[in-house]
C-alpha positions in Angstrom: -185.1 -30.7 12.0 -184.8 -31.0 15.8 -188.4 -32.1 16.2 -187.9 -34.8 13.5 -184.8 -36.1 15.2 -186.5 -36.2 18.6 -189.4 -38.0 17.1 -187.1 -40.6 15.5 -185.3 -41.1 18.8 -188.6 -41.5 20.7 -189.8 -44.2 18.2 -186.6 -46.1 18.5 -186.4 -45.8 22.3 -189.8 -47.4 22.6 -188.8 -50.2 20.3 -185.8 -51.0 22.5 -186.5 -53.2 25.5 -187.2 -51.5 28.8 -184.1 -50.9 30.8 -182.0 -48.2 32.4 -181.2 -45.0 30.6 -181.1 -44.6 26.8 -177.6 -43.6 25.5 -177.9 -41.3 22.5 -174.9 -40.1 20.4 -175.6 -37.6 17.6 -172.1 -36.6 16.5 -171.0 -39.7 14.5 -170.6 -40.4 10.8 -170.6 -44.2 10.3 -170.6 -44.3 6.5 -168.3 -41.4 5.6 -171.0 -39.3 3.7 -170.3 -36.2 6.0 -173.8 -36.5 7.4 -174.2 -36.9 11.2 -175.7 -40.3 12.1 -177.5 -41.4 15.3 -176.3 -44.1 17.6 -178.6 -45.4 20.4 -177.9 -48.1 23.0 -180.0 -49.5 25.8 -179.7 -52.8 27.7 -177.2 -54.4 25.3 -179.4 -53.4 22.3 -177.9 -51.1 19.7 -179.4 -49.1 16.8 -177.6 -47.0 14.2 -179.5 -44.6 12.0 -177.6 -43.5 8.9 -179.0 -40.0 8.2 -179.2 -37.6 5.3 -180.2 -34.5 7.1 -183.5 -35.3 8.7 -184.1 -38.3 6.6 -183.1 -41.8 7.6 -181.2 -43.6 4.8 -180.9 -46.9 6.6 -181.4 -48.3 10.1 -179.5 -51.3 11.5 -178.9 -53.1 14.8 -175.3 -54.4 14.8 -174.5 -57.5 16.8 -171.2 -56.3 18.2 -168.5 -59.0 18.9 -167.8 -58.5 22.6 -168.0 -62.0 24.0 -167.2 -64.3 21.1 -166.7 -67.5 23.1 -170.0 -67.1 25.0 -171.7 -66.2 21.8 -170.6 -69.4 20.1 -171.6 -71.5 23.2 -175.1 -69.9 23.0 -175.3 -70.5 19.2 -174.4 -74.2 19.4 -176.2 -75.2 22.6 -177.3 -78.8 22.4 -180.8 -78.4 24.0 -183.2 -75.8 25.3 -181.9 -76.0 28.9 -178.3 -75.5 27.7 -179.5 -72.7 25.4 -181.3 -70.9 28.3 -178.2 -71.2 30.5 -175.8 -70.0 27.8 -178.1 -67.1 26.8 -178.3 -66.0 30.4 -174.5 -66.1 30.8 -174.0 -64.2 27.6 -176.4 -61.4 28.5 -174.8 -61.0 31.9 -171.4 -60.8 30.3 -172.6 -58.3 27.6 -174.1 -56.0 30.3 -170.6 -55.2 31.5 -169.6 -53.7 28.2 -170.6 -50.1 27.3 -169.7 -47.8 24.4 -167.2 -45.2 25.6 -165.9 -43.4 22.4 -167.1 -43.1 18.8 -164.4 -42.0 16.5 -162.6 -42.9 13.3 -159.7 -45.1 14.4 -158.4 -46.5 11.0 -158.7 -43.3 9.0 -161.3 -44.6 6.5 -163.7 -41.8 7.2 -166.2 -44.1 9.0 -166.5 -43.7 12.7 -165.7 -46.7 14.8 -166.8 -47.7 18.3 -164.7 -48.3 21.4 -166.4 -50.5 24.1 -165.0 -50.6 27.7 -165.5 -53.4 30.2 -167.0 -52.1 33.5 -164.8 -54.3 35.8 -161.6 -55.1 33.9 -161.4 -51.8 31.9 -160.5 -54.0 28.9 -161.1 -52.4 25.5 -162.9 -53.8 22.5 -162.6 -51.9 19.2 -165.3 -52.4 16.6 -164.3 -51.1 13.2 -167.4 -50.0 11.3 -168.7 -49.5 7.8 -172.1 -48.0 8.1 -174.1 -50.4 10.3 -171.8 -53.3 9.4 -168.8 -54.5 11.6 -165.7 -54.7 9.4 -163.5 -56.2 12.1 -163.0 -56.3 15.9 -160.2 -56.7 18.3 -159.3 -56.5 22.0 -155.8 -55.0 21.9 -153.1 -55.7 24.5 -151.8 -52.3 25.6 -148.4 -51.5 27.1 -149.7 -50.2 30.4 -147.8 -52.3 32.9 -144.5 -53.1 31.2 -142.7 -54.4 34.3 -145.4 -57.0 35.0 -145.6 -58.0 31.4 -141.9 -58.6 31.3 -142.0 -60.5 34.5 -144.6 -62.8 32.9 -142.3 -63.4 29.9 -139.4 -64.3 32.3 -141.5 -66.4 34.7 -139.5 -69.6 35.5 -142.6 -71.9 36.0 -146.2 -72.1 34.7 -147.6 -71.6 38.2 -145.5 -68.4 38.6 -146.7 -67.2 35.3 -150.3 -67.8 36.2 -149.9 -65.8 39.4 -148.3 -62.9 37.6 -151.0 -62.9 35.0 -153.6 -62.5 37.8 -151.6 -59.6 39.2 -151.4 -58.1 35.7 -155.2 -58.3 35.2 -155.7 -56.6 38.5 -153.2 -53.9 37.7 -154.7 -53.2 34.3 -158.1 -52.6 35.8 -156.8 -49.4 37.3 -156.0 -47.9 33.9 -159.0 -45.9 32.5 -159.3 -44.9 28.9 -159.9 -41.1 29.2 -159.0 -39.6 25.8 -158.9 -40.4 22.1 -156.8 -38.1 19.9 -154.0 -38.1 17.2 -150.8 -37.6 19.1 -148.3 -38.3 16.2 -150.0 -36.7 13.3 -150.5 -39.9 11.2 -154.2 -39.4 10.8 -155.0 -42.3 13.2 -156.6 -41.7 16.5 -154.5 -42.9 19.5 -155.6 -43.7 23.0 -154.6 -42.2 26.3 -155.1 -44.1 29.6 -155.1 -42.5 33.1 -154.4 -44.5 36.3 -157.3 -44.0 38.6 -155.1 -43.9 41.8 -151.8 -42.3 40.8 -153.2 -40.2 37.8 -150.2 -41.2 35.7 -150.9 -41.1 31.9 -149.8 -43.5 29.2 -150.3 -43.0 25.5 -150.8 -45.9 23.1 -150.1 -45.0 19.4 -152.6 -46.9 17.2 -153.1 -48.0 13.6 -156.8 -49.0 13.6 -157.0 -51.6 16.4 -153.3 -52.4 16.3 -151.0 -51.0 18.9 -147.9 -49.5 17.3 -146.2 -48.5 20.5 -147.0 -47.2 24.0 -145.3 -45.5 26.8 -145.6 -43.0 29.7 -144.2 -39.7 28.4 -141.6 -37.9 30.6 -143.7 -34.8 31.2 -141.9 -31.6 32.2 -143.6 -31.4 35.6 -141.9 -30.9 39.0 -138.5 -30.5 37.3 -136.6 -29.7 40.5 -137.9 -32.9 42.2 -137.0 -34.9 39.1 -133.4 -33.5 39.3 -133.4 -34.6 43.0 -134.2 -38.2 41.9 -131.6 -38.1 39.1 -128.9 -36.8 41.5 -129.7 -39.1 44.4 -126.4 -40.4 45.8 -127.6 -43.6 47.5 -130.6 -46.0 47.5 -132.2 -44.5 50.6 -132.0 -40.9 49.2 -133.3 -42.2 45.9 -136.3 -43.9 47.5 -137.2 -40.8 49.5 -136.8 -38.5 46.5 -138.9 -40.8 44.3 -141.7 -40.9 46.9 -141.7 -37.1 47.1 -141.8 -36.8 43.3 -144.6 -39.3 43.0 -146.7 -37.4 45.5 -146.1 -34.1 43.9 -147.0 -35.4 40.4 -150.2 -36.9 41.7 -151.6 -33.3 42.1 -151.2 -32.6 38.4 -154.3 -33.8 36.6 -154.7 -34.0 32.8 -157.7 -31.9 31.9 -157.6 -31.1 28.1 -156.1 -32.7 25.0 -155.9 -30.3 22.0 -153.5 -29.3 19.2 -152.3 -25.9 20.5 -149.5 -25.2 18.1 -151.1 -26.5 14.9 -148.5 -29.2 14.2 -151.2 -31.9 13.8 -150.0 -33.5 17.1 -152.3 -33.3 20.1 -150.9 -31.5 23.1 -151.8 -31.9 26.8 -153.0 -29.3 29.4 -152.4 -30.2 33.1 -154.0 -28.4 36.0 -152.6 -28.6 39.6 -155.4 -29.5 42.0 -154.1 -27.3 44.8 -152.4 -24.3 43.2 -154.6 -24.2 40.1 -151.4 -23.7 38.1 -151.5 -24.7 34.4 -148.8 -26.6 32.5 -149.0 -27.2 28.8 -147.0 -30.1 27.3 -146.4 -29.9 23.6 -146.2 -33.4 22.2 -144.8 -35.3 19.3 -146.1 -38.8 19.6 -144.8 -40.2 22.9 -142.3 -37.4 23.4 -142.6 -34.0 25.0 -141.1 -31.4 22.7 -141.4 -28.6 25.1 -143.6 -27.2 27.9 -145.0 -24.0 29.1 -146.1 -23.4 32.7 -148.3 -20.3 32.9 -147.7 -18.1 35.9 -151.4 -17.4 36.4 -153.6 -19.5 38.6 -157.1 -20.5 37.6 -159.6 -18.4 39.5 -162.5 -20.8 38.7 -164.0 -23.1 41.2 -162.4 -26.6 41.2 -165.7 -28.2 40.1 -165.4 -26.5 36.7 -162.4 -28.6 36.0 -163.7 -31.7 37.8 -160.8 -31.5 40.4 
């Protein structure tokens, strides 16, 4: 079976245009038949093989909807010169999108594909049915609520435009790191991690629709949190908050897994300096309880990527 799969992959890889590395995913089920299918991507070209064991049931090359405006401009170009220019712009834009996760987002037993933009970190969700695209969306996530509210409250159009630029820049720091079911509704949710502060925000999903999103109040550095809560004046509050923020930045989310079998995914944090472990038992966006193990990880930091 392995030899057959490798042969199929070789044939397909040679049929795709020459480019960088070939991305191969073998753990997906795009048509809900409980057989693992094959997804290949290379240089903005994609192939899906619907498998039945070692046999290929069907092969297709989906045209993912990632840059709809540029695609329309290329499709309706008035002449060959405009066509060439539009095609070039489209290919350049498409090259910035890459498939990050393949998972069933809308609970229809068909795996879907999440694309991420290299520069903006914007998400494009492609809901799949076999090799066909059922629907697509670029959701607006609740990652920078203060800036989003400021845009809504902007007194002038120029102020709004300036804030929208600030928001786009701020959103590019949020990286989609995990896909899991945090509230036990059967739909996979998304977890974003800030690349500088390492804060985490969960977005509860229904397919490609965002139901709600927030930054859970994790039970980490509780003494410092109490210092912030009990600060008696603005100066003390500012100092306590800075101390808390720095302390929290050493806690890195390493694993997402349902540890207590309640169908809600839980989170495991590891401290980058002490190697201490803290488990956060979750219910959607809320922390039900936590457990901080006394032992310290004896493994090398590289094992955990910290």
